Structure formats: structure tokens, C-alpha cells
N, C-alpha and C positions, 0 to 999 in steps of 0.2 A: 561445647561446640566441637564438631569435628574435626579431625586432624587436616581433611581437605580445605576448609574453612581458614584454619590458621595458616595453611600454605598460601592462600590467596592474599590474606591480610598482610602476610609477612613480604608480599612483591613490593617492590619500590614504588612509590605514588607516581603517577602518570602525569607528565607536564606537557599538555599542547598549547601552552601560551605563544608558541612559535608558530603555529600553525593557524593564526586567526585571520590570515590574508587567504586562504586557500578557497573559500565560498566565492568570494569577490574575484579571484583569479580564474576559476572556473567559469564564472558568469561572463567574465569579458572575452576569455579565450573560445569559450563556447557561442558567444554571442557574435563574434566574427566569423567564426565557422559557418554558423547558420545564415548570416546575411552572404557569406560568399556562395553557401549551398542555394539559396534561394535564386541568386542572380545565375549561376551555372545551370541549374535545373529549368529555369526560364528560358535561357539562350538555347538550350537543347530541346526545349519543347516538351520536357518530361517533369512538369511542375508538381505532379503527383508524387515525385520523390520527396520532394520537401514537405509536401501535404502529410505523406505518410509517416515521415520521421518525427514529424511534430505530433503526430497522434500516437504515435509508439510512445513516445517520451511522456506525453500528457496522460496516457492510460497507465503508465508505469506509477507515476507519483500519486495519481487520482486512486489507483487501486491500493496504494500504500497508506493514503489518509482514511480510505473507506475502511480496511482493516483495523487501524488504530482506534478509529471511532468505535468499531465493533468491540474490540477487546475493552475499552472505557466502560461500554454499556452491560459487557458481560461482569466486569469486576463489581458494578453496582447491582446488579439483579443476583449474583451470587453472594454477596456480602463477603468476599473473602479477603482478608488480611495481607497474605503473601504479596498480592498484587498491587499495593498501595504504592510501593516505591516506583515502579515504572508508571503509575497513572497519571502524574502531571504532565511528564514528557510526551505520553500518548495523546493527551488534550491538546497539547500546542501542535502535535503532526496533524490530530484530526481537524483542527481550526484552521488548517491551510485551506479546507473545503469552503473557506469563506472567499474573501476577495483575491487571494494569490491565484489560485487554480481557476478561479472566473477568468481573471486576466490570462493565464496560460490558454484557456479554452477558446478566446476569441479567434485567434488563427486558425483552429480546427474548423469554425464556421464559416470563416472567410475564404478558406481554400477548401471548401466543401465541394463545388462542382468538381475539384481535381480529385478528391479522396474518394466520394461517393458516386458511384454510376448513375443510380436513380435519379439523383437531382438533375442529370441531364435528358432524363425522359419524359415522354408525354404521358400521363395518367390515362389519357383518352384511347391509346394506343398500348397500353401495357397493363394489364391485369393485375400482376402481382403489385405494382405501385399502386394502382387504384384501390387496391384491396386494404392497402395500409394507410388510406387518407383517413383524416386529413393530417396526420403525424408527418407522413412523409410528403410535407410540401416545406418550401423554405421557411415561410412563416412558423409552419408548425413544429420544425426543427428547432428553431430559435424559442419559440414560447415553451415548448416542452423542456428544453435545457435549462430554460429559466427555471421553471418551477423545480426541477431537480435541485438546482443550485441552491435555490431560495430554502427550501426545506432542510437540506444538509447544513447549510449554513445555521439556521436556526437550531438544529439539533446540537451540532458541535459548539457553537458560541454559548449556547444556554448551559449545556453540561461544564464547559470551560469557566464562564462567568461564575457560576453557583459554587464550583470547588474554591476560586479565588476570595469569593466573598465570606465562603467559610473560614478562610485563613484569618481574616480581619475579625468577624464577629464569633465563630465558633458555635452558630446557631445549629442546632439538630434539625430543624427544617430545612435547611439545604440539603441535608442527606435524602431526607424524605421526598424532596423535589427532584433529586437527580435520579433516585430510584423510580419516580413516577414517569420522568422525561424517558429515560431507559427503557421501561416497558412498553409505552407505544412505540418509542423510536425504533426500538430493534424489529418490529413488525414493518416499519415504515422503510428501513434502512433495507431489508429483504427485497422489497419491491422496488426502492429506487435504484439499488444496485443492479437488479435484474434487469428493469426498464433502460437504464442508462448505458447499460454494457451492450444490449441489443441494438439501440439507437446510434451509439457512438462506434462502436467496433463490429458487432457481426454486421451492421448494416453496410459494410464495406463490400460485402458480397450479399446483396439484398435478397437473391434468389434461394438463399439457404435457410432450411427450417432445421431449429433444434430445440426440443423441449426441456433440455437440461443445460442450456448455455448459462442461464443465471447462477445456478448451483456452482457450475464450473468456475464462473468469475468468481463468485463467493469464497471458494475455495483457496483460491490463488490470492485473493485480498489478504485472507486471514493468514496465509502462509508467508507472503513478503512482510507482513506487518510483524509477525513473531520472529522473523529472523533479523528484523531492524531492530525491535525491542532488545533482543538479545545482546546485538552487538552495542547499542547505545547504552543498554545497562552496564555491560561490562566497562566502557569507557568512563562513565561517570561513578561507578564503585571503585575504579582504579583512581580515580583523581580524587575521592573521597567526599563527592556531594551526595551520594546515596548510600554510603557505608554503613548508614546508622538504620536502614531501613529495607537494605537488602542482603539477605543471607544465602547460604549454600541452596538450601531448599527452592529459594525463588528462582535461581538460575536451573535448577533442576525441572520444575514446574514449566518454565517457558520452553526449555529443551523438548520437553515431554509433549507439550502442546505442539510444539513444530514437527516432532516426528508423527503424531495422530494427523496433523493436516498434511504431511507429504504423503501419507496413505490416502487420505480422503481426495485430495487433489488428483492423485494418479486414479483413484478409483473412477472420479467423474470424468476424466479425459477419456479413460479406456470405456466407460459407459456409454458415452456419445458416439464412440467409435464403433462399438459393438452393435449399437441399436441402428446405427446407419449401415453398417455391413449387412446386419441381418435384414432388415426391411429391403435393402436393394432398390430403392426408388431413385431414378435420375436426378429428381430435383434435391436430393440430399448427398447421394455419392458423388456428385461432380466436386463439391468442396474438397473431399480426400484425394480424388484421382489427380487434380491440379497439384495438390502437395506430395505426388509420387513421381513428379519430374525433376529433372534437374538437381540443383543442391538443396532443394526443399526435402527431398528424400534423406539426404545427410542430416539434414537439421532434425528431421522427426527422429532419426537413429540417437543424435545428440541428446535429444529430449528424453526419450525413453530412460537412458542410463544416466544421465547427469541430473534430471529432474525428480527421478524416483529412485533407482537402485543404488547410486551413490550415497545421497542423504539418508536412505533407508538403512543401509547397512552400518554407517558410519554413527548415527543417532541409536542404533538398538541396544548397545549396552548400556546399562543404568550408569555405570562410575564415569563413563565418557561424558556425561552430560554436563558436568561441571567443570571439564578439562577447557578452558577458555582457548588454549592453543589448537585445539581441534577443532571446537564447535564455530568458533568465529569464523574461519574460512569456509566451513560447511555453510555458514549465514552469508558470505559472501557468493559462494557458488549459488545459492538459492536465490540471490537477487539478479546473478547474472542468467540463470535459467528461465526464470519469470520473465525478463526482458526478452530473450530469443523465443518464449513461448507467445508473448505477444505479439511479436515480430511475424511468428508462423499463422498467427490469426489475420494480420493485417495486411502484408507486402504480397502475398501470392496472387491476390485480387487483380493487381496491375502487372506483377511479374510472373506469370505462370509458367514461363519457361525456366525460371530459377532467379536468384538474386545476383546482380552483378556488384561483385565485392569492390569495385572499383569507386563504388558510392558508400562505402562503408563508414567514411570518415564524417558525412552528412548525418546520420543519426545520434553519431559519438558526440559531434558539436553541439547538437540540439539537447541531448542527455546532459551535458556538462553546463550549458547556458541555465536550463531550466533546473537542473540539481543545485547551481549555486545560487540561483535567486531564492529558490524555496528554502535552501539551507541559512541563506541571510535571515530570513523572515521568522524559521524557527528560532534560530540563536537570539535573534532580538528579543524574543517572547519569552524564551527560556532564561534569560539573564535579567529581565526584568520582574520576575516572580520568584518566589521560593522553589527550591528543586523539588520537594515533594509536598503534599497536602499537610498542614501545620496543625490544624485543630479537628482532624477527621476523627470520629469515634474509634476507629479501628488502629489510629497511630501506634498506642501502646503495644498492642499485639503485633503489629508489623516489626516494631522494634525489639521484639523477642520478650517483652516484659509482661507481668499479671496485669490486666488492667485493673484488677482490684485493688493492687499495691500503689494507686496513684498518690496515696496519702504518703508514701515514703520517700516520694521524690522531692527534690529541693523546690521550691517554689518556681524558680525560674528556669527550670530544667526544659521544660515545654516551650516556652517563650523563645527559648535560646536553641531550639533543636535544629534549626537550619545551620548546616557548617559554615 
């Protein structure tokens, strides 16, 4: 084992037992701020302020869950052993695509008339809305959203339940089934994330056309998921929960993928801008022209540096990728930039002159509430199952042992492999 790994294992064990109240505190404080924001925006006749803040928080956590599901599928399809350690908690994050995020989506639909301009237009007098029928109708919006969630719930719950079933039975058939669901699932996921990002986020400005929007959203989903996986892996490694299956090369690989998706994400954002600028068609350029006014221009510059240049140059050196003190702050920056990027997509539709910073507490409150609620659900699932897969065929390899030397192990080693 390298010197760097010894350095990590020599650090004192992380004790977070005193922080158990945090998700519930965030949920309560954020809930109060959200209700206050709803009443204030109602009073001032700017209900879209609450609706867009809710949509922003929802899209943030939705993209994180989609990214986690993508990483689980890639793990199964590649047959890699190094990614076994983070797999279980990725399954728990992905399973938030079930009832927790469905519950969080309901206000998006209820405040649809405030968020989406097309909901207030008559298709008989508007060709753009008529061309997108039957999806761009109120029943179409709910039914389509329901189909998205049903498929995502099936995929995420199937992969999670098979993984947990394998802990009990050790059946190799579970691995085959997970591989099978990942095979068709990754194709389905690419379509689902494309259509859902267009219906829920791009449609805030229904007049805008972009053929790369789904790819752009996917790159950000993977980006935020990898940043989250790195931070959670560090916490669980330092707590000792995953120290047997996480080694230095695991953190290096996660950081390497994060670096790759930093490039890919920047490329897709630039590609969309370049194609729109090059074509110079009014039905596309208006989207960017709005974002060149007020403080949207400043936010655009912040995104260029914070979303690409800073993570790119920090993640570039190989040795830095296993330095927790450097990479964890970068991951926090990634989360912050992802939230700003989503805001850049959502808010200018209603605030073309710029964002009024006096409202900033409202999205912060909604983020706190939703983050606290989803963190509570995640922790409940995490604590009710083993921290990592117990009987996966790749477990020995993930632990750094030779799979052929299973007979050399004491009979109960694998049974007791959970810390």
C-alpha cells in the first residue's frame, strides 16, 4: 500500500454522532422559510418566485439521483471491482427517485401555471404550444411526468432490491439480473433524463430550441453525482464504514471521472452556445440575449470560471486527486456551481432584467427543506442495510485480496465483513 494510503488510514476516525440532528434541523428551518416565502410571494403577486425556487431545488436533487443511478449501472456494465465500495450508498441515492422525489415534484405541478408560461396559453392561438401537443397540456404534463417517475422508480428499486437480496442469498443470478437491468436501463435512462429535463426545465422558456439540451443535462447529472460520491466516500472511509473496500485508487478513479465530466460538461455548455451563436436564429438567440442583461451576465462569468476553470486546474495534477483537503472543497464548489447553473436555466424566464438578491433567502430555504428531507430518507435506508454489498462476486477483489485465495480466509470473515 502506498505512503498516501497510510497517511489517510493514520488520520483519526471521524465521529459524526453529534451531527444526527442536522437533517431534521435543516428540514424544519427550511420548511419555515419556504412557507414564509410562499406567503410573501403570494402577497406581492410574484408566486413564480416560490415556484421557480422549488423547481430549482427539485432539479438539483433530481439530477443528483439520476447521476447516482447512472453510476450504479456503469458499475454493473463495466464489471469493475473498485466501484463496489460506493455502490450501496449510490443505490440509496438513486432510490430517492421513488416516492421521496415524487412527493417533492408535486408542488412543481401545482405551481405549474406560475412556472411555465405555456400553461397559460391557448394552443389555438399559439403554434409553438400546439406543435408540442398532447404533452404540452395540463393532463399531458402530469401523465408524462408520471411515466418518467414510474420507469425511474422501477429501475432504481430493482437494482437496489436485487443488491440487498444478494446480501442474504449470495445468488449469482442477482448479478446477472442487475447486469440485464443496467443494459436496457442505461438506454432508457438516457431517454428519460433528456425528456424530463426538456419538459421540466427547458420548457420554462418553451420558445427555445436546443438539440444538445439532454446531453448537457446528463453531463451535469454525472458531474454532481461524482462530486457527492467523493465526499460521502471520504466521510464513510474516515468513519471506518467503508475502509475495507475503499483504497487510494478508488478516490483517484472518482476524482479522475470528476475531472473528465468537468471537461465534458464545459464542452456541452459551450457547444450549445456556439451552435446558437453560429446559426444566429431569433428563436434560439433570445435565450442567451436575456442572459446578457443585469446580473445574469455576472452569473455567466462566474459559471465560466467556477464551473470549468477552477475545478479543471485543481483536478489536473495526479497526486492531488487523493488529497481530501483539496478535493472535498472542490466537490462543494461543484455542487454550488451546479445549483447556480440550474438557476441560470430557470430564473431568467421570469426575471429577464436580472435576479433581485432580496429574494435569495427563498431558494436557500427550499434547498434546506428538500435537502434535509431527502437526507433523512437516505440515512434511514443507509442505516437499515449493510454499508457495502456483502456477497458480491467482486467483493474480494474490492478488498484488495486475490479472489482465488478464498480458501485461505477464516470461515466467518466474509459473514462479518460489515464493520
